[in-house]
N, C-alpha and C positions, 0 to 999 in steps of 0.2 A: 481655645473655639480649633474645631478641627476644622479644619478644612481638605476641600475635596475640589481635582476638577473632574467636572462629569463631560463624556461626552459622549453625545447622542447621533447615532449613522441609521439614517433611512434611509432609502431609495425609493418613497417617495415619498411624502408632505408630512413623515415624518409626527404628523394631529395625532395615532395608538400609540409612538413609542411615550410620549413628550406625555399626553396622560398616563402611561407607569411608571412614569418619573416621578411624577409631581403628587402621585398618593401612594407611592413605597418612599421618599420621600419627609412623607405629610407625620411619617411616624416617632420620623429622630425630631430631638432641642439641644441647639447648643450647636449649628453645625454650618459651615461656611459652603459654601457650596455652590463654583462658580462654572455654570451652563453655554459649555459650545456644545451650539447645534447644526448640523450638519445633515439636511433635505437633499435628497434624489440625487443619491450617489449613485451614480448610472455609469459608470467608464472608469478608467486606471486610473487613468491622469487628472481622476479628478480623487482617489481615493490615497494617489500617492501626497497630490496636494497638503488633504489631511490628514494620511502620517508624520510628516512634516510639521503640521502642526501640534499632536498629540508625541509628538518625541519633546516639544519643547516645553508642554504644558504633561507628565502621562497624572494619571489619576486613573478614571473606572468610565470601562466604554460596555454601555451597555448599544447594541443596534439588530436593530430588521433589515437582513436587507436577504432576499428571496434569489439569487445569482448567484450559482455557485460559486464559478468563478473569482466577483469579484469578495468573492463570503470568505474561500481562501487566501484573497490573498491578505486581507481584515487583518484576520486569526493568524498568519505567520505575521505577517509585523507586529503584532503588538504582542508573541511566544517572544520574538528577537530582541524584545523591547524593553522584557520582567514590565509587561501594563495586563491586568488581567481584566477577559472580553467578558461577557455574559451576550448570548440572540437573545431575548426579549419571550419570547411567544414561542420557541423550537418544543415547550415542557406542553405546550397546548396544544399549540395542532400535533406536536404527535399522540394524545392522547385521542386526539380526532379522529387521524388514522389510524388505530388501531379501535377503536368507537365505528365507525364506517364503513373500512373498510379495504378504502382508496387511499394514492399518494397527492396530498396536498399539491395543486397547481402550480405556486411557485411565482406566480404571477405580479408583480410590483403590482401597490396600489391597484389590487382587482376591489377591494373594497367601495372603490371610490368610482369604479364603473357606471357612465351615464346607461343607471340601465332607470324599469317602470320605479322603484324604491326612489332614487337621488332622484324624476326627476315629479314624484310626489314633497319631495320633502323641498323641496324647494315651491314647488305651493302654498307649502303648509307656508314655509315664510314670506315670500309676497303674502300668500292673506292675514297672516300674523302681525306683518308692518300697516298693512292699509286697514287696521281695527283697534286699531291700539290708543287708550285711554278715550274711550265712549264711540271713537268715530264707526261709522255703517253700521249700525245701529240692527239696522232694516237687514240686515242682513246673519244676526246673532244663529239665527235658527241653522246656517252650515256650518259653526265651530265647532270643534269636539272638545272645547273650553270656555269658559269664558275665566278668569279671573275681576271678583270684585273685590273695591277695598277704598277705604280710607287715601290720599295722597301720602305718597314713601312709602309704599307696605310692599314694594321691588314687583311691582308688576308687571312693570313692560323690563328688567331682564327675566323678568320669571318666564316669562312668555316668548319672547326671544332662544331663552334656553329652552326653552319645548317646540317649537318649531324646530329649531332645527334635529331634533328629533322625532320630527316627523307630525306632527300635532298642530291641526288648524287653531289657533284660539285667538280670543278676543275679550280687550278688559278692557272695566269702566271703571269709574274714579266716582265711591263716592260720598253729594255733598251737601250737607243736610240742607240747606237752601235751595238745592236744586236735584228732586227725582230724581232717578232711573227710568229711562222706559218703562214702557206700560208691557213692554214685548219681554223683556227681563226674564220678571214669572213668570208666561208662560210658556219659557222654549222645552220642548220635547225632545231633541234630540245632544244635547253641549251636557255636560256634566256643568253644573256652577259651582264655582268654589271660592271660598269669602277667604280673605286671606286680611290675620291684626297683627297688633305685636304692642309691648308696653308704649305707654303715651312717653311715659321719659327717654326711653330709645330714641320713639319718633321726634319728640321734641329735641332731641344733639340733630338728629339727620333732617330735619325741617331746617337746624338752627341753621347749615353747614351749607344746604343748599342755598341759601340767604346769603349765606357771606362770599358763598362764591361765584354770587346771582350783585352784590357789591351793594346787594337791596338792605335797611331794614331791621330790620330778630329783632325786632321788639312791636311787632306783634298779634292780633289773635290767628292764624300760623300758630304762631309755638305758642299759644297761651298756656299755661296746663291744662287751666279749668274746661280754656274751651275744647282741647285735642282729647280731652279722658270725655267733653259729652260727642263725636266725634266716635270716637269709638264704640261707647258703647251706642248711638248709633247703627254706626252696621250691626256690631252681634243682635242688635233683638231684630237688624233684616234677614237677617242671617237663621235664628233662629225661626222667628215667622217663617224660614217659605226652608225651612226644613236644609239648611244646607251647605253643605260640611263645612268646616273652615280646617285653616292652616295657621299657626303663629308661629309668625316669620324670625321673635325675635332670637334666637339662639339658630338662628339656621342661615347654613349659605346659603345660595342661589339653585349650588348642586342639588342641598339636598330638601327647598321647599321643590325642586320641579321632582324629586324624585320619590317626596310623600301625594302629590297631583298626581301625577303619571298611576301610584300605587290603587289610590282611589277611586281615578281610569276605568283602571281594569279593575276593579272593581263593583264598579257601577257597568259597566257593561257585562260582563257575567251576570249579574243580577238581569240587565236588560236583555240574555238569552243572546247579543253581538257577537256577532264573531270575524271579529276588520283584520286577522290576518296578524302579524310581527312589525313595530312599525320601521321604515326607514333609521337607523341608528348612522 
């Protein structure tokens, strides 16, 4: 198995760099990658300490450093050590400079500035947390998106992911014995999306959940016939109300959220809404 020390250096939080590295690594199998994460690199002293670690564990260096002095020093040290180093955003930044006709500002962490988009995202996160699991249904009209589905169809993690992208999200578990509030069927502003999954996959997830809680796994909650009826009940509700449906069986949270965002964009376009770009 190929082994690689991957050093990620950023003069901000490093969130962007981590996402780039994760997306690229997903294309490779059979490799052991040891990540060394170095955020907030903003001084020569800090960089010197990192270089000492780099010398002890040479590998590939990916970096997003906008301070010219710090950047040049890192590149010089990497060349002296014979370590490959790649500026992760340079090609994109250069292309944007050429198209926009202006130079990049070169400010560390500028995408995390506390501007209107930042506060909109904070507001979305607070709303989403407050409206999890069917809570405060009286305020659902204020949501951008409402996710509906039976228990353990990834409603909450998908909601939180969407909230971090700036969407106000409410979610509700669908239970055959307890009909949802009538308001769910008369919402005008939010897009309602149904989440479903394969019965066997849902049973597996529910069994693992019960085991983690040290509860018995022989209940109707994981009974195959009962679970199939639950899913059929939810699908009928989705169809009767014309709600778009996403099967999360083979989707990651990120993939499910991307599908929801695409549906939301189409929904807003049909309604003639122009809400601008959501903060990322």
